[in-house]
C-alpha positions as CSV (number, residue, x, y, z in Angstrom):
1,X,0.0,0.0,0.0
2,X,2.8,2.4,0.7
3,X,4.2,2.6,-2.8
4,X,0.7,3.4,-4.1
5,X,0.2,6.0,-1.4
6,X,3.5,7.8,-2.3
7,X,3.0,7.7,-6.1
8,X,-0.6,9.1,-5.8
9,X,0.2,11.5,-3.0
10,X,-2.3,10.1,-0.5
11,X,-2.3,11.5,3.0
12,X,-3.1,8.3,4.9
13,X,-4.4,4.8,4.3
14,X,-8.0,5.8,4.9
15,X,-7.9,7.6,1.6
16,X,-6.7,4.5,-0.1
17,X,-9.3,2.4,1.6
18,X,-12.1,4.7,0.4
19,X,-11.0,4.3,-3.2
20,X,-10.8,0.5,-2.6
21,X,-14.3,0.6,-1.3
22,X,-15.6,2.4,-4.4
23,X,-13.9,-0.2,-6.6
24,X,-15.2,-3.1,-4.5
25,X,-18.8,-1.7,-4.6
26,X,-18.7,-1.5,-8.4
27,X,-17.2,-5.0,-8.7
28,X,-19.8,-6.5,-6.2
29,X,-22.6,-4.8,-8.2
30,X,-21.2,-6.2,-11.5
31,X,-21.0,-9.7,-10.0
32,X,-24.6,-9.5,-8.8
33,X,-25.7,-8.4,-12.3
34,X,-23.9,-11.2,-14.1
35,X,-26.2,-13.9,-12.5
36,X,-29.3,-11.7,-12.6
37,X,-31.7,-12.0,-15.5
38,X,-34.7,-10.0,-16.7
39,X,-35.4,-6.5,-17.8
40,X,-34.5,-4.9,-14.4
41,X,-31.1,-6.5,-14.4
42,X,-30.4,-5.2,-17.9
43,X,-31.5,-1.7,-16.9
44,X,-29.2,-1.8,-13.8
45,X,-26.3,-3.1,-15.9
46,X,-26.7,-0.1,-18.3
47,X,-26.9,2.3,-15.3
48,X,-23.7,0.9,-13.8
49,X,-21.8,1.1,-17.1
50,X,-23.2,4.7,-17.7
51,X,-22.1,5.8,-14.2
52,X,-18.6,4.4,-14.6
53,X,-18.2,5.8,-18.1
54,X,-19.1,9.3,-16.8
55,X,-15.9,9.1,-14.8
56,X,-13.9,7.8,-17.8
57,X,-13.3,4.4,-16.1
58,X,-14.9,2.3,-18.8
59,X,-16.0,3.1,-22.4
60,X,-19.7,3.6,-23.1
61,X,-19.8,0.3,-25.0
62,X,-18.3,-1.6,-22.1
63,X,-19.5,-4.9,-20.7
64,X,-19.7,-6.2,-17.2
65,X,-16.3,-8.0,-17.7
66,X,-14.8,-4.5,-18.3
67,X,-16.2,-3.4,-14.9
68,X,-14.6,-6.4,-13.2
69,X,-11.3,-5.6,-14.9
70,X,-11.0,-2.2,-13.2
71,X,-8.0,-1.7,-10.9
72,X,-7.3,0.5,-8.0
73,X,-4.9,2.6,-10.1
74,X,-7.8,3.3,-12.5
75,X,-9.8,4.8,-9.7
76,X,-6.9,6.7,-8.2
77,X,-6.1,8.2,-11.7
78,X,-9.5,9.9,-11.7
79,X,-8.9,11.9,-8.4
80,X,-8.6,15.6,-8.8
81,X,-5.1,15.5,-7.2
82,X,-3.8,13.2,-9.8
83,X,-5.4,15.0,-12.7
84,X,-4.0,18.4,-11.6
85,X,-0.5,16.9,-11.7
86,X,-1.1,15.2,-15.0
87,X,-2.5,18.4,-16.6
88,X,0.7,20.2,-15.6
89,X,-0.8,22.7,-13.1
90,X,1.5,21.3,-10.4
91,X,5.0,19.7,-10.5
92,X,4.2,16.9,-8.1
93,X,1.2,15.2,-6.6
94,X,2.1,16.6,-3.2
95,X,2.1,20.1,-4.7
96,X,-1.2,19.4,-6.4
97,X,-2.7,18.4,-3.1
98,X,-1.5,21.7,-1.6
99,X,-3.0,23.8,-4.4
100,X,-6.3,22.0,-4.0
101,X,-6.5,22.3,-0.2
102,X,-5.5,26.0,-0.4
103,X,-8.4,26.7,-2.8
104,X,-6.2,27.5,-5.9
105,X,-8.0,25.0,-8.2
106,X,-11.4,25.3,-9.8
107,X,-13.5,23.0,-11.9
108,X,-15.8,25.1,-14.0
109,X,-17.0,27.8,-11.6
110,X,-16.6,25.8,-8.4
111,X,-13.6,25.9,-6.2
112,X,-12.9,22.3,-5.0
113,X,-10.8,21.8,-1.9
114,X,-11.0,18.0,-1.7
115,X,-8.1,16.2,-3.3
116,X,-10.1,13.0,-3.4
117,X,-12.8,14.5,-5.6
118,X,-13.5,12.1,-8.5
119,X,-13.5,14.2,-11.6
120,X,-16.1,13.4,-14.3
121,X,-14.8,13.1,-17.8
122,X,-16.8,16.1,-18.9
123,X,-15.3,18.2,-16.1
124,X,-11.7,17.2,-16.8
125,X,-11.0,20.0,-19.4
126,X,-12.5,22.7,-17.2
127,X,-10.0,22.3,-14.3
128,X,-7.9,25.4,-14.0
129,X,-6.4,27.9,-11.4
130,X,-8.9,30.1,-9.6
131,X,-9.1,33.5,-11.2
132,X,-8.3,35.3,-7.9
133,X,-5.4,33.0,-7.1
134,X,-1.9,34.3,-7.3
135,X,-0.9,31.1,-9.2
136,X,-3.2,32.1,-12.1
137,X,-0.3,34.4,-13.2
138,X,2.0,32.5,-15.6
139,X,5.0,34.4,-14.2
140,X,4.4,33.1,-10.6
141,X,7.7,31.5,-9.3
142,X,6.0,28.2,-8.6
143,X,4.8,27.9,-12.2
144,X,8.2,28.4,-13.8
145,X,10.1,25.3,-14.8
146,X,13.4,24.9,-13.0
147,X,16.2,23.3,-15.1
148,X,18.6,21.3,-13.0
149,X,22.2,21.5,-14.1
150,X,24.6,18.6,-13.9
151,X,27.1,18.6,-11.1
152,X,30.7,18.6,-12.1
153,X,33.2,16.9,-9.8
154,X,36.8,18.0,-10.1
155,X,39.8,16.2,-8.7
156,X,41.9,18.1,-6.2
157,X,45.5,17.0,-6.9
158,X,47.7,17.2,-9.9
159,X,47.9,13.5,-10.4
160,X,44.1,13.2,-10.3
161,X,44.0,10.9,-7.2
162,X,42.6,13.5,-4.8
163,X,40.1,12.5,-2.2
164,X,36.8,14.2,-3.3
165,X,35.3,14.3,0.2
166,X,38.2,15.9,2.0
167,X,39.8,18.0,-0.6
168,X,42.9,15.8,-1.2
169,X,43.6,15.5,2.5
170,X,43.2,12.6,4.9
171,X,40.5,12.9,7.6
172,X,42.8,14.7,10.1
173,X,43.4,17.6,7.7
174,X,46.9,16.5,6.7
175,X,48.1,15.8,3.2
176,X,48.4,12.4,1.7
177,X,51.0,10.1,3.0
178,X,53.7,9.1,0.6
179,X,53.3,5.5,-0.7
180,X,56.0,3.0,0.2
181,X,58.3,2.0,-2.6
182,X,59.1,-1.6,-2.9
């Protein structure tokens, strides 16, 4: 559970368990509908698939087998926190969580402050920074891309055998001891 928590920026295991619960509820309903027959079962099957396709979890033409094939990562990928990071509004999922909880993110006209909000497929394109947020400015320091430069390591002595950690000296601050000749 910990690798999933860190890759999706979850605060605690309760958030993970809630997403597992949503997945389990859909799978249980699909299993019940597999064995059910009649017009009511068909109607409920179409409703289940329509509800999941609104979130972009399955296509509109999906079957019950597609519903049973959903994974936890599919559900976690529809959270607002994950989508803000994927859209490029935040550099990391942790930063996305911070933006959401500090009311910097809007979906349409609504400010959403719950990182676990499951975003509908129709709402996905309307997510943006709040118009009154300082992050709405493209020149904001948090929105600029920082390019990391490669670190160059130079050797300290003429012969190139210097100790990189201690500047060519041994740990006591003295120079290198001469090597014995044999």
